[in-house]
C-alpha positions in Angstrom: 100.9 140.9 119.2 100.6 137.5 116.9 97.1 136.9 116.4 94.9 138.1 114.4 92.2 140.6 114.5 89.3 139.0 116.5 91.1 135.7 116.8 90.3 134.5 120.5 93.4 133.8 122.9 94.4 130.0 123.0 94.3 129.9 126.6 91.4 128.3 129.0 90.5 130.8 131.8 89.0 129.0 135.2 86.6 130.7 137.7 85.1 128.9 140.8 82.2 130.6 142.2 79.6 130.9 144.6 77.0 133.9 144.9 79.2 136.1 143.0 76.9 138.2 141.4 78.7 141.6 142.1 81.7 140.6 141.0 81.8 138.1 138.5 80.2 140.2 135.4 83.7 142.4 135.2 86.3 139.4 135.4 84.4 137.9 132.7 84.2 141.1 130.6 87.8 141.0 130.9 88.6 137.5 129.5 85.5 137.5 126.7 88.1 137.5 124.2 90.0 134.3 125.5 89.1 130.9 123.6 87.7 128.9 126.5 86.2 129.9 129.7 85.4 127.7 132.5 83.4 128.4 135.5 83.0 125.7 138.6 79.9 127.0 140.2 79.1 126.1 143.9 75.3 126.1 143.7 75.0 129.7 143.8 71.3 131.0 144.9 71.7 134.5 143.5 72.2 135.8 139.8 75.9 134.5 139.5 74.7 131.4 136.7 72.9 133.9 134.4 75.7 136.3 134.2 78.2 133.6 133.3 75.9 132.0 130.4 76.1 135.6 128.8 79.9 134.9 128.2 80.3 131.0 128.2 78.2 127.5 128.2 80.9 125.8 130.2 79.5 126.4 133.4 80.3 123.2 135.9 77.8 122.9 139.3 79.8 120.8 142.5 79.4 121.1 146.0 82.2 123.0 147.6 85.0 121.0 148.3 87.4 123.5 149.5 89.8 126.4 147.5 92.3 123.9 146.3 90.3 121.1 145.2 87.4 123.6 143.7 90.3 124.9 141.2 92.0 121.8 140.5 88.6 120.6 139.3 88.1 123.9 136.9 91.5 123.4 135.7 90.7 119.7 135.2 88.1 120.9 132.8 90.2 123.1 130.7 90.8 122.3 127.3 93.8 124.4 126.4 97.5 123.7 126.9 97.8 127.2 128.8 95.5 127.6 131.9 94.8 131.1 133.3 93.2 130.9 137.1 91.2 134.2 137.7 89.1 134.7 140.8 86.2 136.2 140.5 87.0 139.6 142.0 89.9 139.9 139.7 90.3 141.7 136.2 92.9 141.0 133.5 94.1 144.3 132.3 94.6 144.9 128.4 98.5 145.0 129.2 98.7 141.7 130.7 96.3 140.3 128.0 99.0 141.6 125.1 101.9 140.2 127.3 100.0 136.5 127.2 99.6 136.6 123.8 103.0 137.5 122.5 104.4 134.8 125.5 102.6 131.6 124.5 102.1 131.9 120.6 105.0 131.0 118.4 106.3 133.9 115.9 105.6 133.4 112.7 108.9 134.5 111.3 111.3 132.5 112.1 109.0 129.6 113.8 110.4 129.5 117.4 109.3 128.4 120.7 107.3 131.2 122.5 108.8 130.9 125.1 111.1 128.4 127.6 108.6 128.7 130.7 106.1 126.6 131.9 104.6 128.9 134.0 104.2 132.6 134.9 103.8 134.7 138.2 101.8 137.5 137.7 101.7 140.9 139.8 98.6 141.9 141.5 97.1 145.4 142.1 95.2 144.9 145.2 92.4 147.4 146.1 91.0 147.5 149.5 88.0 149.8 150.5 88.2 150.8 147.0 91.9 152.3 147.4 95.1 150.5 145.7 97.5 149.5 148.1 100.8 150.2 147.4 102.7 149.3 150.5 101.7 147.4 153.4 103.5 144.0 151.4 100.6 144.4 149.0 102.6 145.2 145.9 103.9 143.8 144.0 101.7 140.6 144.8 103.1 138.1 142.8 100.7 134.9 142.2 101.5 131.8 139.9 98.3 131.8 137.7 99.2 131.1 134.1 100.7 127.7 133.5 100.9 124.6 131.5 98.2 122.2 132.2 100.2 119.0 131.5 102.9 119.6 134.4 101.0 121.5 136.7 98.7 121.0 139.9 97.2 122.9 142.6 98.7 121.9 145.9 96.2 120.6 148.1 95.9 122.5 151.1 92.9 124.4 153.3 94.1 128.0 152.9 96.6 129.8 150.3 96.6 127.4 147.8 99.5 127.5 145.1 99.9 126.6 141.8 102.9 124.0 141.8 104.9 123.9 138.2 107.1 120.8 137.4 109.2 123.3 135.2 110.8 126.7 134.8 108.6 129.8 136.0 109.1 133.4 134.8 107.2 136.2 135.6 105.0 138.9 134.2 104.9 142.6 133.9 101.1 143.1 133.1 98.9 143.3 136.4 95.6 141.6 137.5 93.7 144.0 139.3 92.3 142.3 142.6 89.3 143.9 144.1 89.2 142.4 147.2 87.4 143.8 150.5 85.5 146.0 149.6 83.8 147.0 152.8 84.7 146.6 156.1 81.7 143.8 156.6 83.5 141.9 153.7 86.7 141.7 155.3 85.4 140.3 158.7 83.3 137.7 157.2 86.3 136.7 154.9 88.7 136.9 158.1 86.3 134.4 160.0 86.4 131.9 157.3 90.1 132.1 156.6 91.1 132.1 160.1 88.9 128.8 160.5 90.7 127.3 157.5 94.2 128.1 158.7 93.7 126.6 162.1 92.3 123.8 160.4 95.6 123.4 158.0 97.6 123.6 161.5 95.8 121.2 163.2 95.5 118.6 160.0 99.5 118.8 159.4 100.6 118.6 162.9 102.1 121.8 163.1 100.6 122.7 166.4 103.5 124.2 168.9 103.6 123.1 172.0 101.0 124.9 174.4 103.6 127.6 175.9 104.9 128.3 172.4 101.4 128.4 170.8 100.3 130.8 173.9 103.3 132.9 172.8 102.4 133.0 169.4 98.9 134.1 170.3 100.3 137.0 172.2 103.0 138.0 170.4 102.6 137.1 166.5 99.2 139.8 166.0 101.6 142.7 167.6 104.9 141.8 165.3 102.2 141.3 162.4 100.8 144.8 162.8 104.4 146.1 163.2 105.5 144.4 160.0 102.6 145.7 157.9 102.1 149.4 159.2 106.1 150.2 160.1 108.7 147.7 158.2 106.6 147.2 154.9 105.5 150.9 155.2 101.9 150.9 155.5 101.5 154.1 157.1 102.2 155.4 153.5 98.9 154.0 152.6 97.7 156.2 155.0 94.2 155.1 157.2 93.7 152.5 154.6 97.0 150.9 155.9 96.0 151.8 159.3 92.8 149.7 159.4 94.6 146.7 157.2 97.5 146.3 159.5 95.0 145.8 162.6 93.1 143.7 160.8 95.6 141.4 159.8 97.0 141.3 163.6 93.4 140.5 164.4 93.5 137.4 161.6 96.5 136.0 163.1 95.2 136.5 166.7 92.0 134.4 165.9 94.1 131.9 163.9 96.0 130.7 166.7 93.1 131.3 169.4 91.0 128.8 167.1 93.9 126.4 167.1 94.6 126.7 170.7 90.8 126.3 171.3 91.0 122.8 169.6 94.2 121.7 170.5 94.3 122.2 174.3 90.9 124.0 175.0 88.6 121.0 174.9 
């Protein structure tokens, strides 16, 4: 590692949050040795802000504008050349932290550029109901989270937002730990929200299939989603967790098209 002992990592870590008191403490603890920590909060009503103040004074409050806009706002507050986007239910592992240092800090002898890349995909280790999901299409779940601020932006869309980097990107080996969906109720709440956003995305971008094709997708796609996750992606190897996950994803697919059908043809 090229940093001196106790020297902070020269990266801005940005988090968007609302009512994340059950998650954000561990997320912040995992990044406490990064030089710049930015939190954009959507007026939390729990102890989120108080917990954040233990790790950073760079806390900004804004009304919720959607995932993409909120994350871009957080990136805009970043002061470092390199930015890492972190969700409140994610943790930076020591191995990932070490690799980030090695990739973005220059060697002392000889003086060379640290990396030819402008961004990096990071594999996520996803946990569902407390279990690491090794199959079901969930591992490795590569997501572009580390990037140079000056040539990157968050693509503006309703759901499944992503970072766009105008330059070459690489892939790291260290992982983010993602503690998503700790309970069945947690998944159902998020499924309701995300299916509405996915339907809105299709409506906004005028990507609505014809009524007959939409009906076919409503009936067929949930079935194909289950078959893909549980059999093709070997979700059965994740046991009962893999089965529940495949059922949930198929129902999410059904809701997405049902809501699109509701707004486009049933009214």
